[in-house]
C-alpha positions as CSV (number, residue, x, y, z in Angstrom):
1,M,0.0,0.0,0.0
2,S,1.6,3.2,-1.2
3,N,-0.3,5.5,1.2
4,P,-1.6,3.8,4.4
5,I,-3.7,6.7,5.5
6,Y,-7.5,6.1,5.6
7,L,-9.6,9.2,6.2
8,A,-12.3,8.5,8.8
9,L,-15.2,10.3,7.2
10,D,-17.3,11.0,10.2
11,V,-19.3,13.8,8.5
12,P,-23.1,13.8,9.0
13,Q,-23.9,15.5,5.6
14,L,-23.2,13.8,2.3
15,E,-22.2,16.7,0.1
16,P,-19.6,18.1,2.6
17,A,-18.3,14.6,3.0
18,R,-17.8,14.2,-0.8
19,A,-16.2,17.6,-1.0
20,L,-13.8,16.7,1.8
21,V,-12.8,13.5,0.1
22,E,-12.2,15.4,-3.1
23,K,-10.0,17.9,-1.3
24,V,-7.7,15.3,0.4
25,K,-7.8,12.3,-2.0
26,A,-4.3,13.0,-3.3
27,H,-2.9,12.6,0.2
28,V,-4.8,9.6,1.6
29,G,-5.0,6.0,0.5
30,G,-8.6,5.3,1.3
31,V,-11.8,6.3,3.1
32,K,-13.3,4.8,6.3
33,L,-17.0,4.9,6.6
34,G,-18.3,4.2,10.1
35,L,-21.7,3.9,11.8
36,E,-22.5,7.6,11.8
37,F,-22.1,7.9,8.0
38,F,-23.6,4.5,7.1
39,C,-26.7,5.1,9.3
40,A,-27.2,8.5,7.8
41,H,-26.6,7.8,4.2
42,G,-26.8,4.0,3.6
43,A,-26.1,2.5,0.2
44,H,-26.4,5.8,-1.7
45,G,-23.8,7.4,0.5
46,V,-21.3,4.6,0.1
47,H,-21.7,4.6,-3.6
48,E,-21.3,8.4,-3.8
49,I,-18.0,8.2,-1.8
50,A,-16.8,5.3,-3.9
51,H,-17.2,7.4,-7.0
52,C,-14.3,9.5,-5.6
53,G,-12.1,6.7,-6.6
54,L,-10.5,5.6,-3.3
55,P,-10.8,2.2,-1.6
56,I,-13.7,2.0,0.9
57,F,-13.3,0.7,4.5
58,L,-16.7,-0.2,6.0
59,D,-16.2,0.1,9.7
60,L,-19.5,-1.4,10.8
61,K,-18.2,-3.6,13.6
62,F,-20.5,-6.5,13.2
63,H,-21.2,-8.3,16.4
64,D,-24.1,-10.8,16.5
65,I,-24.8,-14.5,16.2
66,P,-22.7,-16.2,13.5
67,N,-25.7,-16.6,11.1
68,T,-26.7,-13.0,11.3
69,V,-23.2,-11.7,10.8
70,A,-22.7,-14.0,7.8
71,A,-25.9,-12.7,6.2
72,A,-24.9,-9.1,6.9
73,M,-21.5,-9.7,5.3
74,Q,-23.1,-11.1,2.2
75,A,-25.4,-8.1,2.1
76,I,-22.5,-5.7,1.8
77,H,-20.9,-7.5,-1.2
78,V,-22.5,-4.8,-3.4
79,Y,-20.3,-2.1,-1.9
80,E,-17.1,-4.0,-2.8
81,P,-15.4,-2.8,0.4
82,A,-11.6,-3.2,0.7
83,I,-11.9,-3.7,4.5
84,V,-14.7,-4.6,6.9
85,T,-14.7,-4.9,10.7
86,V,-16.3,-7.3,13.1
87,H,-15.9,-7.5,16.9
88,A,-13.4,-10.1,18.1
89,S,-15.5,-10.5,21.2
90,G,-18.2,-12.1,19.1
91,G,-16.2,-15.3,19.2
92,R,-14.4,-17.6,16.9
93,A,-17.5,-19.1,15.2
94,M,-18.8,-15.7,14.4
95,M,-15.5,-14.6,12.9
96,E,-15.1,-17.7,10.9
97,D,-18.5,-17.3,9.4
98,A,-17.9,-13.6,8.7
99,K,-14.7,-14.4,6.8
100,A,-16.4,-17.2,4.9
101,A,-19.2,-14.9,3.8
102,A,-17.0,-12.0,2.8
103,A,-16.4,-11.1,-0.8
104,N,-13.2,-12.1,-2.5
105,G,-10.7,-9.3,-2.0
106,T,-12.3,-7.9,1.1
107,K,-10.1,-8.0,4.2
108,V,-12.0,-8.9,7.4
109,V,-10.4,-7.5,10.5
110,A,-11.5,-7.9,14.2
111,V,-11.8,-5.0,16.6
112,T,-10.0,-5.9,19.8
113,M,-10.2,-3.0,22.2
114,L,-11.5,0.4,21.3
115,T,-8.9,3.2,21.6
116,S,-11.3,5.2,23.8
117,L,-10.9,2.5,26.5
118,D,-8.2,1.8,29.1
119,A,-7.5,-0.8,31.7
120,N,-10.0,0.8,34.1
121,D,-12.7,0.6,31.5
122,L,-11.9,-3.1,31.0
123,T,-12.3,-3.8,34.7
124,A,-15.6,-2.0,34.8
125,T,-16.9,-4.4,32.2
126,G,-15.6,-7.5,34.0
127,V,-12.4,-8.0,32.0
128,Y,-9.3,-8.1,34.2
129,G,-5.7,-7.5,33.1
130,S,-3.9,-5.0,31.0
131,A,-4.9,-3.6,27.6
132,E,-2.0,-5.5,26.1
133,T,-3.2,-8.8,27.5
134,Q,-6.7,-8.3,26.2
135,V,-5.6,-7.2,22.8
136,M,-3.3,-10.2,22.4
137,R,-5.9,-12.6,23.6
138,L,-8.4,-11.4,21.0
139,A,-5.7,-11.2,18.3
140,E,-4.9,-14.9,18.8
141,L,-8.6,-15.7,18.6
142,A,-9.0,-13.7,15.3
143,H,-5.9,-15.4,13.9
144,A,-7.2,-18.8,14.8
145,A,-10.5,-17.9,13.1
146,G,-8.8,-17.2,9.8
147,L,-9.3,-13.4,9.7
148,D,-6.9,-11.1,7.9
149,G,-6.0,-9.1,10.9
150,I,-7.2,-6.9,13.7
151,V,-7.9,-3.3,14.8
152,C,-5.8,-2.2,17.8
153,S,-4.2,0.9,19.1
154,G,-0.7,1.9,18.2
155,Q,0.5,1.0,21.7
156,E,-0.2,-2.7,21.0
157,V,0.4,-3.1,17.3
158,G,4.2,-3.8,17.6
159,M,3.5,-6.6,20.1
160,V,0.9,-8.2,17.9
161,R,3.0,-7.9,14.7
162,K,5.8,-9.9,16.4
163,A,3.3,-12.8,17.0
164,W,1.4,-12.5,13.7
165,K,4.0,-11.6,11.2
166,D,1.7,-11.6,8.1
167,G,-1.3,-10.0,9.7
168,F,-3.1,-6.9,8.5
169,F,-3.2,-4.3,11.2
170,V,-5.5,-1.3,11.3
171,V,-4.6,1.4,13.8
172,P,-7.1,4.2,14.7
173,G,-6.9,6.8,17.5
174,L,-3.9,8.5,15.9
175,R,-2.9,12.1,16.7
176,P,0.0,14.1,15.2
177,A,2.7,15.2,17.6
178,G,1.3,18.1,19.7
179,G,-2.3,17.4,18.9
180,G,-5.1,17.0,21.4
181,T,-6.3,13.5,22.3
182,G,-10.1,14.3,22.5
183,D,-12.0,11.2,23.6
184,Q,-9.1,8.8,22.8
185,K,-7.0,7.3,25.6
186,R,-4.4,5.0,23.9
187,V,-2.9,7.2,21.2
188,V,0.3,7.4,19.3
189,T,1.5,9.5,16.3
190,P,0.9,8.2,12.8
191,R,4.6,7.7,12.3
192,A,5.0,5.7,15.5
193,A,2.1,3.4,14.5
194,R,3.6,2.9,11.1
195,D,7.1,2.2,12.4
196,N,5.6,-0.4,14.8
197,G,3.9,-2.3,12.0
198,A,0.5,-0.7,11.2
199,S,-0.8,-1.6,7.8
200,V,-3.5,1.1,7.8
201,L,-3.6,4.4,9.7
202,V,-7.1,5.6,10.4
203,I,-7.1,9.4,10.9
204,G,-10.3,11.5,11.2
205,R,-10.5,14.8,13.1
206,P,-6.9,15.9,12.7
207,I,-7.7,16.1,9.0
208,S,-11.5,16.6,8.7
209,R,-11.6,19.4,11.3
210,A,-8.5,21.1,10.2
211,E,-8.8,24.6,8.8
212,D,-7.1,23.3,5.6
213,P,-7.8,19.5,5.4
214,A,-5.6,19.0,2.3
215,A,-2.7,20.7,4.0
216,A,-3.2,18.6,7.2
217,A,-3.4,15.4,5.3
218,R,-0.3,16.3,3.3
219,A,1.6,17.2,6.5
220,I,0.8,13.8,8.1
221,E,1.7,12.0,4.9
222,A,5.1,13.7,4.9
223,T,5.9,12.3,8.3
224,L,5.6,8.7,7.2
């Protein structure tokens, strides 16, 4: 992948979203469409963004019984996504069925631990141990299920890369040096994540909310 940056297009209105992609597409390698965008714009929105000519990452985080997730995965074949997410905590059978139902050429990656969480949040949900332990546990499960890779923070990607050498690793929650963290808790810079083995760098607000999004994307690209 020549440019690992995927723009997280968390923009509620379609036309501004399209305009943003057109502004930055020379400096990003793809577009991530999450729940906010998909719920607001559905199939029409996905197709409109796809017309911009960049690979689409559907970050829908499927998490349900295996049969339901497999059916949902089949239903999104029409979008021809490059990447789709499921939750690793859905279990091995769910992940196996998700991968089996995915379109050829679509990478299925498992969300391990959201970058907005830390060890205290894990404990509050009944999961004990460090973030690193939890991410590695779920990464091993995703690997055993035959998935292409995982989603994890830049703080864990190096550790997982050592154990899963040919895995595909998506890293969100990235902030340029000196930038605010917002609602993210486990953050690193894009360059640090890339150096530690990230395959895809998901970057949203540092680009989308910049005064000059194209300049912001170009500046981040220049650090890689």
